[in-house]
C-alpha atoms as one frame of an Amber mdcrd trajectory, in Angstrom:
protein
 113.134 128.966  91.858 109.494 129.932  91.271 109.667 128.188  87.917 110.905
 124.979  89.553 108.045 125.057  92.065 105.570 125.588  89.250 106.955 122.628
  87.320 106.828 120.439  90.421 103.219 121.473  91.039 102.228 120.695  87.454
 103.975 117.330  87.683 102.084 116.433  90.857  98.798 117.612  89.335  99.297
 115.514  86.200 100.239 112.479  88.253  97.182 112.901  90.497  94.942 113.224
  87.441  96.364 110.052  85.924  95.898 108.188  89.215  92.278 109.355  89.527
  91.627 108.207  85.960  93.184 104.802  86.660  91.131 104.422  89.826  87.834
 105.377  88.157  88.564 103.140  85.174  89.263 100.161  87.459  86.001 100.658
  89.364  83.947 101.216  86.214  85.331  97.978  84.776  84.279  95.891  87.791
  83.102  92.493  86.576  82.196  88.988  87.745  79.136  87.525  89.394  79.714
  88.525  93.018  78.891  91.766  94.830  82.488  93.032  94.568  85.312  92.699
  92.070  88.326  92.301  94.359  90.833  92.685  91.547  89.269  96.032  90.647
  89.184  96.998  94.336  92.930  96.388  94.600  93.779  98.223  91.378  91.609
 101.232  92.195  92.867 101.512  95.793  96.483 101.405  94.652  95.841 103.964
  91.923  94.387 106.310  94.536  97.316 106.021  96.958 101.041 106.489  96.372
 102.838 103.406  97.626 105.536 105.432  99.387 109.192 104.676  99.870 110.805
 101.706 101.589 114.310 103.123 101.218 115.233 102.570 104.835 118.102 104.514
 106.362 121.085 102.542 107.694 120.080 100.831 110.915 116.394 101.668 110.511
 115.302  98.054 110.048 117.252  97.087 113.172 115.513  99.966 114.936 112.111
  98.471 114.186 113.306  95.098 115.494 114.620  96.669 118.713 111.382  98.594
 119.225 109.236  95.483 118.845 111.457  93.406 121.146 111.507  96.141 123.807
 107.734  96.491 123.532 107.250  92.749 124.005 109.317  92.781 127.202 107.755
  95.911 128.711 104.172  95.098 127.716 104.533  91.561 129.052 105.911  92.893
 132.326 103.164  95.491 132.825 100.301  93.242 131.702 101.618  90.164 133.451
 101.283  88.142 130.256 103.909  85.926 128.673 103.519  85.986 124.889 105.486
  85.535 121.702 105.818  88.029 118.895 103.691  87.399 115.796 105.166  85.027
 113.231 105.193  87.792 110.627 106.651  91.246 111.334 106.835  93.385 108.200
 107.841  96.916 107.275 105.485  97.784 104.447 104.613 100.510 101.986 100.981
 101.385 101.341 100.462  98.950  98.467 101.772  96.070 100.585  99.169  97.023
 103.192  96.409  97.068 100.571  97.353  93.587  99.330  97.336  92.153 102.868
  93.994  93.713 103.749  92.250  92.822 100.497  93.048  89.199 101.361  91.537
  89.722 104.824  88.415  91.411 103.479  87.902  88.641 100.946  87.833  86.130
 103.820  85.523  88.312 105.908  83.080  88.854 103.050  83.034  85.210 101.959
  79.536  84.642 103.451  78.355  87.585 101.386  79.916  86.168  98.240  78.288
  82.786  98.876  74.875  84.304  99.564  74.935  86.229  96.297  76.593  83.547
  94.148  73.714  83.501  91.694  75.085  85.579  88.860  72.209  88.016  89.425
  74.034  90.890  91.134  73.363  93.953  88.951  76.409  95.555  87.382  75.584
  98.946  88.886  75.485  97.493  92.399  78.801  95.727  91.800  80.410  98.972
  90.634  79.047 100.858  93.670  80.267  98.177  96.072  83.663  97.984  94.385
  84.027 101.754  94.423  83.051 102.035  98.084  85.531  99.370  99.138  88.373
 100.840  97.063  87.785 104.321  98.545  87.891 102.861 102.052  91.076 100.869
 101.438  92.832 103.812  99.769  91.933 106.100 102.679  93.188 103.678 105.303
  96.303 102.867 103.273  97.245 106.537 103.469  96.587 106.789 107.209  97.231
 103.472 108.997 100.515 103.554 110.899 100.708  99.971 112.100  98.472  96.948
 112.343  98.289  93.790 114.385  96.452  91.254 112.231  95.180  88.142 114.018
  94.316  86.714 110.556  90.691  86.205 111.507  88.810  83.695 109.374  92.057
  82.485 107.802  92.793  78.766 107.530  95.969  78.999 109.621  97.175  77.943
 113.030  96.009  80.266 115.845  99.538  81.533 116.411 100.075  82.682 112.834
  99.406  86.381 113.223 100.943  89.376 111.501 102.413  92.666 112.696 102.733
  95.363 110.025 104.304  98.819 110.071 103.407 101.172 107.197 106.693 103.009
 107.081 105.714 105.859 104.684 102.776 106.768 106.943 104.847 106.628 110.137
 107.466 108.851 108.516 104.954 111.386 107.204 102.987 111.412 110.486 106.168
 112.066 112.481 106.951 114.990 110.183 103.380 116.294 110.347 103.375 116.117
 114.159 106.922 117.485 114.459 107.872 114.387 116.448 111.228 112.621 116.471
 110.867 109.753 113.975 112.703 107.106 116.041 110.734 107.937 119.183 107.390
 108.091 117.357 108.075 104.788 115.589 108.869 103.167 118.935 105.585 104.418
 120.405 103.617 102.951 117.488 105.447  99.626 117.964 104.351  99.574 121.601
 100.726 100.129 120.604 100.648  97.289 118.084 102.439  94.878 120.412  99.792
  95.534 123.070  97.281  93.898 120.718  99.457  90.799 120.553  99.401  90.754
 124.358  95.602  90.997 124.396  95.152  87.972 122.145  97.704  86.056 124.214
  95.851  86.927 127.421  92.506  85.941 125.896  92.816  82.744 123.802  89.051
  82.961 123.221  89.192  86.468 121.714  89.883  85.403 118.129  86.940  82.980
 118.022  84.706  85.525 119.732  85.508  88.209 117.143  85.153  85.743 114.265
  81.702  84.719 115.439  80.600  88.356 115.755  81.980  89.172 112.313  80.329
  86.196 110.640  76.966  86.999 112.172  77.229  90.617 111.033  78.283  89.738
 107.490  75.590  87.083 107.214  72.988  89.681 108.065  74.441  92.001 105.447
  74.277  89.111 102.986  70.578  88.687 103.668  70.053  92.357 102.807  71.953
  92.273  99.515  71.022  88.806  98.270  68.536  90.501  95.969  71.332  92.472
  94.310  71.134  95.740  96.211  74.256  97.697  97.108  75.952  96.954 100.414
  74.272  98.572 103.389  74.621  98.681 107.145  73.118  95.596 108.837  69.935
  96.257 110.719  70.931  93.995 113.591  72.185  95.400 116.870  75.980  95.408
 116.787  76.399  95.833 120.536  78.649  92.793 120.930  80.947  93.830 118.082
  81.230  97.404 119.322  81.691  96.403 122.970  84.515  94.005 122.080  86.330
  96.488 119.840  86.021  99.209 122.479  87.645  96.865 125.001  90.400  95.873
 122.557  91.263  99.468 121.632  90.757 100.989 125.067  92.844  98.399 126.930
  95.583  98.726 124.294  95.707 102.495 124.870  95.943 101.992 128.620  98.611
  99.314 128.378 100.585 101.211 125.769 100.863 104.301 127.963 101.877 102.339
 131.050 104.415 100.201 129.213 106.108 102.859 127.092 109.542 103.493 128.529
 109.764 107.216 127.757 107.675 110.339 128.295 104.665 110.273 125.988 102.266
 113.093 126.928 103.274 115.172 123.922 102.913 112.195 121.564  99.497 111.367
 123.012  98.276 114.940 122.548  99.619 115.162 118.993  98.231 111.792 117.934
  94.811 112.588 119.414  94.819 115.846 117.468  95.768 113.986 114.281  92.911
 111.525 114.778  90.443 114.403 114.874  92.080 116.757 112.381  92.302 117.050
 108.619  90.460 119.099 106.027  86.738 118.979 105.230  87.078 116.124 102.737
  89.164 114.073 105.144  86.693 114.655 107.972  83.810 113.669 105.695  85.590
 110.450 104.714  86.322 109.678 108.345  82.664 109.967 109.247  81.565 107.947
 106.224  84.086 105.171 106.921  83.422 104.990 110.654  86.849 106.337 111.645
  85.277 108.789 114.083  83.535 105.811 115.663  86.894 104.086 116.062  88.287
 107.228 117.647  85.393 107.186 120.112  86.242 103.550 120.865  89.808 104.551
 121.738  88.653 107.352 124.008  85.708 105.595 125.617  87.655 102.392 126.221
  90.685 104.213 127.584  88.557 106.263 129.989  86.831 103.095 131.194  90.034
 101.180 131.898  91.722 104.205 133.481  88.769 104.451 135.859  89.079 100.748
 136.721  92.815 101.073 137.384  92.274 104.198 139.490  89.622 102.386 141.545
  91.488  99.071 141.781  94.665  98.208 139.835  95.989  96.903 136.521  95.218
  93.311 137.469  91.576  94.223 137.956  91.457  95.832 134.507  93.135  92.797
 132.915  90.303  90.592 134.140  88.428  91.729 131.048  90.321  89.000 129.170
  89.468  86.158 131.567  86.319  85.176 129.651  83.955  86.627 127.011  81.339
  87.462 129.651  83.764  89.986 131.163  83.528  92.315 128.163  81.790  95.449
 129.527  78.275  96.214 128.404  77.351  99.575 126.927  75.942 100.664 130.283
  79.084  99.507 132.131  81.333 101.600 129.890  79.439 104.569 131.316  79.629
 103.155 134.857  82.965 101.360 135.448  82.080 100.689 139.090  79.145  98.556
 137.942  81.578  96.429 135.913  83.938  96.156 138.878  81.091  95.038 141.111
  79.924  92.442 138.568  83.323  90.987 137.667  85.129  91.309 140.994  82.195
  91.026 143.373
């Protein structure tokens, strides 16, 4: 038995070493004229993350469909919003998720590509940029459970959105948290469907986020047009952060009120997972801004819970009436000030 465990360990070690080599080789071979080599990004990210299994158990695919349909009905009822499910609902493995998000990032970074389309981006900067992006995508591919993708900046009709479930991550997270897989999967479905409800309630939200993203990327482009590695834009990102805090915080609120089972244990376990992990994982989370996203969840949820406690769910939902209703940084700390401003 000990011999079998030793062989399995050696096999995993060899496989990890090969994957690291493939990832490093892909990054080192980054080429082209732009600031990133997206083909190398994709190859390196996939090499650094096992794709995981899509061998669904009998009835599991139907289970996902039931969860999403139930979430649509309950979320619509609680939020008072009538909305359709996204055109695309997919059960994915990690490499599917990487492919979908590389396409999104290419669209988002198009202003950067155009600004540096001079053939003068140094090879070292391109390798650094490519490596940074591949590390980020590989990390998220191993951790994202589900994703509502409004296909921002895509040349598609406004209703063509996507809803993705990364099945290997949901399965492993349920095991890690000692949660029933079917129940945990259903809870994740409710969370992602709440995002669909938000965009349905706020037809302006997609354009608002696109405008914020373009302005941010354009400022990054100005910084790297001389061939330097990607860096954080110097502009104030208050609008971007305020909007994302509203999106994540309202989704947390709506998810908890719409979920049709007890959820306190799932909430506690998922919050612990968001803040846990070893030293390397925690370092990556800080470097990639994941801790900031966690703060958005918590800060936004606390804000909307305070609004509901003071008024009701309808008052909280007024955040989606118009862009001006997005809380300011100061109002997140003082929900009553937002209530007074929006509801008089």
